[in-house]
VODRENLUM-186089 format. One record per residue (C-alpha): residue number from 1; residue in one letter; x, y, z. Coordinates in Angstrom, 3 decimals, padded with zeros to 6 digits. Each point is the difference from the previous one (the first is absolute). Layout:
! VODRENLUM-186089
(NUM; a; (X; Y; Z)) ...
***
This chain:
! VODRENLUM-186089
(1; m; (-000.092; 000.002; -000.035)) (2; t; (001.306; 003.541; -000.771)) (3; t; (-001.001; 002.854; 002.319)) (4; t; (000.802; 003.661; -000.448)) (5; n; (-000.970; 003.311; 001.562)) (6; t; (-001.165; -001.045; 003.440)) (7; d; (-001.827; 002.453; 002.329)) (8; n; (000.494; 000.511; 003.709)) (9; t; (-003.630; 000.895; 000.602)) (10; e; (-001.693; -002.320; 002.464)) (11; p; (-002.253; -002.309; -002.082)) (12; l; (-003.772; -000.107; 000.508)) (13; l; (-000.154; -003.458; -001.399)) (14; s; (002.728; -002.609; -000.390)) (15; l; (000.296; -003.535; -001.302)) (16; e; (002.928; -002.134; 001.230)) (17; n; (000.860; -003.204; -001.838)) (18; l; (-003.624; -000.715; -000.830)) (19; s; (-000.720; -003.399; -001.507)) (20; v; (-003.288; -001.419; -001.206)) (21; a; (-000.318; -003.604; -001.007)) (22; f; (-002.574; -002.384; -001.650)) (23; p; (-000.061; -003.838; 000.095)) (24; s; (001.463; -001.478; -003.114)) (25; r; (-002.073; -002.255; -002.405)) (26; s; (002.107; -002.966; 000.904)) (27; g; (-002.075; -000.637; 003.145)) (28; k; (003.146; -000.839; 001.962)) (29; g; (-000.197; 002.972; 002.361)) (30; e; (002.527; 002.110; -001.938)) (31; l; (-000.620; 003.795; 000.006)) (32; v; (000.608; 002.335; -002.922)) (33; r; (000.942; 003.593; 000.980)) (34; v; (-001.866; 002.489; -002.124)) (35; v; (001.430; 002.836; 002.130)) (36; d; (003.565; -000.716; 001.096)) (37; g; (001.829; 002.159; 002.453)) (38; v; (-001.535; 003.407; -000.967)) (39; s; (001.077; 003.028; 001.994)) (40; l; (-001.107; 003.564; -000.531)) (41; t; (-000.873; 003.149; 001.902)) (42; l; (-002.551; 002.695; -000.533)) (43; a; (000.127; 003.428; 001.674)) (44; r; (-002.878; 002.408; 000.683)) (45; g; (-000.938; 001.974; -003.115)) (46; e; (002.082; -002.167; -002.206)) (47; t; (-001.112; -001.771; -003.211)) (48; l; (001.801; -003.342; -000.488)) (49; g; (-000.403; -001.650; -003.460)) (50; v; (000.146; -003.828; -000.244)) (51; v; (000.581; -001.263; -003.524)) (52; g; (000.760; -003.306; -001.686)) (53; e; (-001.464; -002.381; -002.465)) (54; s; (-003.212; -001.955; 000.633)) (55; g; (000.491; -002.673; 002.639)) (56; s; (002.947; 001.767; 001.695)) (57; g; (-001.820; 000.240; 003.337)) (58; k; (-001.176; 003.576; 000.018)) (59; s; (-003.668; -000.542; 000.890)) (60; m; (000.865; -002.777; 002.486)) (61; t; (002.364; 002.342; 001.818)) (62; a; (-002.813; 002.512; 000.407)) (63; l; (-002.546; -002.644; 001.134)) (64; s; (002.593; -001.114; 002.620)) (65; l; (000.111; 003.475; 001.515)) (66; l; (-003.747; -000.458; 000.830)) (67; r; (000.368; -003.678; 000.899)) (68; l; (-002.360; -000.908; -002.853)) (69; v; (002.154; -002.657; -001.679)) (70; p; (-002.492; -002.439; -001.532)) (71; e; (-000.147; -003.567; 001.210)) (72; p; (001.891; -002.313; -000.016)) (73; g; (002.793; 002.573; -000.139)) (74; r; (001.550; 001.410; 003.132)) (75; i; (002.710; 002.360; 001.231)) (76; v; (002.796; -002.242; 001.046)) (77; e; (002.635; 002.498; 000.923)) (78; g; (000.582; 003.693; 000.663)) (79; r; (-001.277; 002.958; 001.949)) (80; i; (-002.452; 002.706; -001.086)) (81; t; (000.174; 003.219; 002.178)) (82; l; (-002.428; 002.952; -000.055)) (83; d; (001.066; 002.873; 002.200)) (84; g; (002.070; -002.350; 002.099)) (85; q; (-002.780; -002.575; 000.409)) (86; n; (000.518; -003.565; -001.362)) (87; l; (-003.120; -000.738; -002.031)) (88; l; (000.757; -003.700; -000.154)) (89; a; (-000.363; -000.203; 003.746)) (90; l; (-003.425; 001.684; 000.179)) (91; p; (-003.208; -002.038; 000.665)) (92; e; (-002.433; -000.109; -002.819)) (93; k; (-002.478; 002.400; 001.684)) (94; a; (002.726; 002.658; 000.274)) (95; m; (001.054; -000.619; -003.505)) (96; r; (-003.525; 000.830; -001.282)) (97; n; (000.445; 003.525; 001.365)) (98; v; (003.257; 000.338; -001.938)) (99; r; (-001.548; -001.186; -003.276)) (100; g; (-001.799; 002.902; -001.596)) (101; g; (000.783; 002.341; 002.875)) (102; r; (003.710; 000.356; 000.157)) (103; i; (000.859; -002.022; -003.132)) (104; a; (-002.386; 000.242; -002.942)) (105; m; (000.277; -001.890; -003.297)) (106; i; (-001.214; 000.653; -003.514)) (107; f; (-000.443; -003.480; -001.392)) (108; q; (000.866; -000.832; -003.613)) (109; d; (-003.443; -001.336; -001.011)) (110; p; (-002.855; 002.195; 001.209)) (111; m; (-002.719; -002.312; -001.266)) (112; t; (001.045; -002.762; 002.322)) (113; s; (000.893; 002.301; 002.849)) (114; l; (-003.354; 001.787; 000.258)) (115; n; (-002.956; -001.771; 001.515)) (116; p; (-002.683; -000.417; -002.730)) (117; v; (-002.941; -000.008; 002.396)) (118; f; (000.649; 003.434; 001.596)) (119; t; (000.030; 003.435; -001.598)) (120; v; (003.361; 001.644; -000.403)) (121; g; (-001.123; 002.799; 002.353)) (122; e; (-000.820; -002.501; 002.755)) (123; q; (003.365; -001.702; -000.405)) (124; i; (001.899; 003.280; 000.364)) (125; a; (-002.218; 001.167; 002.864)) (126; e; (000.616; -003.265; 001.841)) (127; a; (003.785; 000.531; -000.161)) (128; v; (-000.446; 003.541; 001.317)) (129; r; (-002.258; -001.241; 002.769)) (130; v; (002.362; -002.578; 001.125)) (131; h; (003.288; 001.810; -000.146)) (132; r; (-000.939; 003.628; 000.468)) (133; g; (-003.044; -000.341; 002.292)) (134; l; (-002.355; 002.033; -002.201)) (135; k; (-003.654; -000.962; 000.094)) (136; g; (-003.145; 000.465; -002.040)) (137; k; (-000.111; 003.061; -002.200)) (138; a; (003.606; 000.985; 000.753)) (139; a; (001.223; -003.342; -001.289)) (140; k; (-002.235; 000.374; -003.127)) (141; n; (001.385; 003.483; -000.664)) (142; e; (003.515; -001.197; 000.425)) (143; a; (-000.698; -002.734; -002.627)) (144; i; (-001.329; 002.632; -002.417)) (145; e; (003.082; 002.148; 000.518)) (146; a; (002.283; -002.955; -000.483)) (147; l; (-001.597; -000.680; -003.407)) (148; r; (000.200; 003.674; -000.922)) (149; r; (003.795; 000.031; 000.814)) (150; v; (000.637; -002.765; -002.497)) (151; q; (-001.858; 001.934; -002.780)) (152; i; (-003.209; -002.067; -000.108)) (153; a; (-002.784; 002.133; -001.414)) (154; l; (-003.363; 000.244; 001.843)) (155; p; (001.317; -001.781; 003.270)) (156; e; (-003.332; 000.479; 001.717)) (157; r; (-001.497; -002.317; -002.635)) (158; r; (002.886; -002.399; -000.202)) (159; i; (-000.065; -000.954; 003.640)) (160; r; (-003.328; -001.729; -000.682)) (161; q; (001.391; -002.115; -002.744)) (162; y; (001.427; -003.544; 000.106)) (163; p; (003.392; -000.956; -001.365)) (164; h; (-001.404; -001.739; -003.108)) (165; e; (-001.651; 003.259; -001.015)) (166; l; (003.248; 001.807; -000.253)) (167; s; (002.711; -000.136; -002.651)) (168; g; (003.399; -001.592; 000.694)) (169; g; (001.637; 003.361; 000.335)) (170; m; (-002.692; 001.275; 002.416)) (171; r; (000.357; -003.115; 002.141)) (172; q; (003.674; 000.538; 000.200)) (173; r; (-000.641; 003.574; 001.215)) (174; v; (-002.487; -001.294; 002.590)) (175; m; (002.822; -002.233; 001.337)) (176; i; (002.379; 002.913; 000.109)) (177; a; (-002.698; 002.184; 001.762)) (178; m; (-000.573; -002.777; 002.606)) (179; a; (003.648; -000.293; 000.796)) (180; l; (000.561; 003.716; 000.295)) (181; a; (-003.164; 000.683; 002.007)) (182; c; (001.422; -001.448; 003.168)) (183; e; (003.141; 002.249; -000.154)) (184; p; (002.437; -002.847; 000.479)) (185; d; (003.665; 000.430; 000.973)) (186; v; (001.112; -002.431; -002.773)) (187; l; (-001.712; -000.509; -003.388)) (188; l; (000.760; -003.188; -001.851)) (189; a; (-000.877; 000.616; -003.657)) (190; d; (000.052; -003.072; -002.199)) (191; e; (-000.316; 001.185; -003.571)) (192; p; (-002.371; 002.790; 001.062)) (193; t; (-000.367; 001.717; -003.425)) (194; t; (-000.121; -003.054; -002.331)) (195; a; (-003.647; 000.478; -001.027)) (196; l; (000.108; 003.793; -000.243)) (197; d; (000.498; 002.262; -002.985)) (198; v; (003.091; 002.219; -000.031)) (199; t; (-001.867; 003.131; 001.143)) (200; v; (-001.572; -001.630; 003.058)) (201; q; (003.250; -001.856; 000.700)) (202; a; (001.862; 003.241; 000.373)) (203; q; (-002.672; 001.505; 002.213)) (204; i; (000.003; -003.140; 002.350)) (205; l; (003.805; -000.036; 000.240)) (206; a; (-000.051; 003.746; 000.783)) (207; l; (-002.622; -000.626; 002.633)) (208; i; (002.067; -002.709; 001.654)) (209; a; (003.163; 002.131; -000.122)) (210; r; (-001.883; 002.989; 001.545)) (211; l; (-001.396; -002.094; 002.776)) (212; g; (003.467; -001.329; 000.687)) (213; r; (001.376; 003.530; 000.312)) (214; e; (-002.877; 001.277; 002.190)) (215; t; (-000.397; -003.019; 002.309)) (216; g; (003.360; -001.696; -000.086)) (217; m; (-001.641; -003.022; -001.513)) (218; a; (002.608; -002.476; -001.431)) (219; v; (-000.697; -001.776; -003.239)) (220; l; (001.220; -003.381; -001.265)) (221; l; (-000.825; 000.038; -003.695)) (222; i; (000.002; -003.255; -001.917)) (223; t; (-000.079; 000.566; -003.814)) (224; h; (001.356; -001.196; -003.348)) (225; d; (-000.143; 003.651; -001.313)) (226; l; (003.536; 001.299; 000.310)) (227; g; (-001.283; 003.411; -001.101)) (228; v; (-002.140; 000.198; 003.120)) (229; v; (002.966; -001.106; 002.078)) (230; a; (002.208; 002.728; -001.526)) (231; e; (-002.561; 002.653; 000.664)) (232; t; (-001.228; -000.834; 003.490)) (233; c; (002.462; -002.118; 001.948)) (234; d; (002.802; 001.053; 002.245)) (235; r; (001.682; -003.351; 000.155)) (236; v; (-000.419; -003.255; -001.953)) (237; v; (000.340; -003.720; 000.952)) (238; v; (000.546; -002.436; -002.858)) (239; l; (-001.250; -003.561; 000.650)) (240; y; (000.808; -003.186; -001.883)) (241; a; (-001.029; -003.533; 001.054)) (242; g; (-001.071; 001.225; 003.375)) (243; q; (003.321; 001.643; 000.758)) (244; v; (001.150; 003.653; 000.073)) (245; m; (002.412; 000.593; -002.800)) (246; e; (000.531; 003.686; 000.512)) (247; t; (-001.073; 002.943; 002.143)) (248; a; (000.783; 003.526; -001.011)) (249; d; (-001.518; 003.498; -000.261)) (250; a; (-002.037; 000.426; -003.136)) (251; r; (002.342; 002.264; -001.889)) (252; t; (003.042; -002.206; 000.650)) (253; l; (-001.858; -003.162; -000.982)) (254; f; (-001.000; 001.388; -003.424)) (255; a; (003.236; 001.792; -000.758)) (256; l; (002.460; -002.552; 001.346)) (257; p; (-001.602; -003.429; 000.628)) (258; a; (002.549; -002.058; 001.873)) (259; h; (-001.424; -003.498; -000.115)) (260; p; (-000.029; -002.001; -003.313)) (261; y; (-003.674; -000.857; 000.497)) (262; t; (-000.982; 003.627; 000.438)) (263; q; (001.981; 000.835; -003.102)) (264; g; (-001.833; -002.712; -001.921)) (265; l; (-003.436; 001.201; 001.334)) (266; l; (000.693; 003.519; -001.147)) (267; a; (001.345; -001.188; -003.342)) (268; s; (-003.187; -002.004; -000.669)) (269; l; (-002.107; 003.200; -000.169)) (270; p; (-000.240; 001.364; -003.585)) (271; e; (001.134; 003.636; -000.449)) (272; s; (000.023; 002.305; -002.983)) (273; a; (003.142; 002.046; -000.896)) (274; p; (-000.047; 003.751; 000.341)) (275; a; (-001.243; 002.065; -002.949)) (276; g; (002.727; 000.569; -002.575)) (277; a; (002.166; -002.895; 001.123)) (278; d; (001.786; -002.208; -002.448)) (279; s; (-002.329; -002.894; -000.761)) (280; g; (002.855; -002.462; 000.074)) (281; s; (001.390; 001.096; 003.363)) (282; e; (-001.223; -001.070; 003.355)) (283; a; (002.667; 001.954; 001.782)) (284; s; (-001.198; 003.384; -001.202)) (285; s; (-001.328; 000.781; 003.491)) (286; p; (001.330; -001.010; 003.360)) (287; c; (-003.586; -000.583; 001.130)) (288; v; (-000.917; -002.722; -002.545)) (289; y; (001.455; -003.205; 001.559)) (290; g; (-000.194; -001.701; -003.337)) (291; w; (-003.775; 000.112; -000.157)) (292; a; (-000.179; 001.887; -003.294)) (293; g; (000.722; -003.068; -002.235)) (294; r; (-002.661; -002.051; 001.584)) (295; a; (-002.473; 002.845; -000.027)) (296; k; (000.543; 000.452; -003.702)) (297; s; (-000.671; -003.635; -000.687)) (298; v; (-003.093; -000.140; 002.273)) (299; r; (-001.606; 003.000; -001.411)) (300; a; (000.757; -000.882; -003.563)) (301; s; (-001.681; -003.380; 000.533)) (302; a; (-003.029; 001.657; 001.600)) (303; v; (-000.421; 002.387; -002.935)) (304; s; (000.466; -002.749; -002.621)) (305; m; (-003.001; -001.851; 001.469)) (306; t; (-002.298; 003.020; -000.099)) (307; c; (001.350; 001.974; -002.927)) (308; p; (000.272; -001.821; -003.330)) (309; a; (001.846; 002.892; -001.606)) (310; y; (002.956; -000.505; 002.390)) (311; r; (000.465; -003.748; -000.887)) (312; t; (001.380; 000.809; -003.413)) (313; t; (001.363; 003.474; 000.476)) (314; t; (003.145; 001.181; 001.768)) (315; r; (000.040; 003.259; 001.915)) (316; s; (001.826; 001.777; -002.789)) (317; q; (-002.563; -001.234; -002.567)) (318; v; (-003.224; 001.066; 001.917)) (319; s; (-001.872; 002.135; -002.472)) (320; a; (-002.222; 002.963; 000.533)) (321; t; (-003.038; -002.234; -000.526)) (322; t; (000.864; -002.238; 002.873)) (323; p; (-002.379; 000.633; 002.973)) (324; k; (001.673; 002.119; 002.745)) (325; s; (-000.880; -002.733; 002.526)) (326; c; (002.315; -002.411; -001.861)) (327; v; (003.015; 002.261; -000.106)) (328; m; (002.575; -001.172; 002.549)) (329; s; (002.853; 002.487; -000.197)) (330; r; (002.706; 000.010; 002.678)) (331; t; (-001.131; 003.378; 001.305)) (332; a; (-003.641; -000.950; 000.038)) (333; m; (000.363; -003.441; 001.843)) (334; p; (-002.342; 000.056; 002.955)) (335; v; (001.724; -000.049; 003.413)) (336; s; (-001.898; -001.984; 002.599)) (337; r; (-000.700; 001.686; 003.339)) (338; p; (002.374; -002.196; 002.007)) (339; s; (002.764; 000.667; -002.437)) (340; r; (-000.385; 003.727; 000.154)) (341; a; (-000.163; 000.002; 003.819)) (342; i; (003.066; -002.180; 000.312)) (343; r; (002.069; 002.190; -002.405)) (344; a; (-001.108; 003.190; 001.831)) (345; r; (001.061; -001.543; 003.363)) (346; i; (003.419; -001.160; -001.274)) (347; c; (000.934; 003.072; -002.017)) (348; a; (-001.197; 002.649; 002.499)) 
***
């Protein structure tokens, strides 16, 4: 594991050598560790990004913090400390007060996380009643305000609707509203903006960042979107096969990745070259990491499937009669939002 740029601030949350295991399929009592010796810290007001390929142990690490590891898995080793209190030593009744109150989680799949037989307003109000002590109309008003904060239109009407009556993006925002309504000390966000369009995604991330600054809420952000990591995270943890490969501040990680796996993870993201760069050169910018060549191939393939004129025509041969949507000049190549965000963070 590679670690850089440590901070002396007393952590709000810490994991020490955390390991989670499941029985193997052999039936011989052997255990397979899906999280293996993970250690990390999270300070007040800090946003820590957790990245890695699917199956690397990101979501299981977050579930372990709440002691919600699905059966037959279990935590076999380690220590989880919140404000100096060992969460693994708490009785289940005390742990229920921690879940949703001090540590809240935005789950990855809102359709399976929301109760289908209760309205979304009742589900938010229940969390507010349990963890903040609000009753009756006060809890209902807080539910309405929670929905308004996550940009849901007509929240007074939406609180009376059931999860199946909402779109996937709206259900995701309901989950975010529920997590933020209880004003937690730590927010575990597992792919919180996956189902949201870019505009709403930016608003939600800005809301989480503002609450972090105002209340000191710490955020553990699990995501595949490296652009979101570059924009919002202070530090980043890279996981692979249940183990921490590298921990660094966000700027250092993107500019100078130290571990070979981190380098490969960044190199797997397509990136377009800057405008005016030599089409045959991937070294025309120090911020490109060799992504330009792959981006050229990927985008050319995408256009060839949707634009017949491009299949038999080179860039230099595109005529004035070719539809503008089919013209893929180097300067006109679309740059995805993650790519632009990463380049801005590295080159600032």
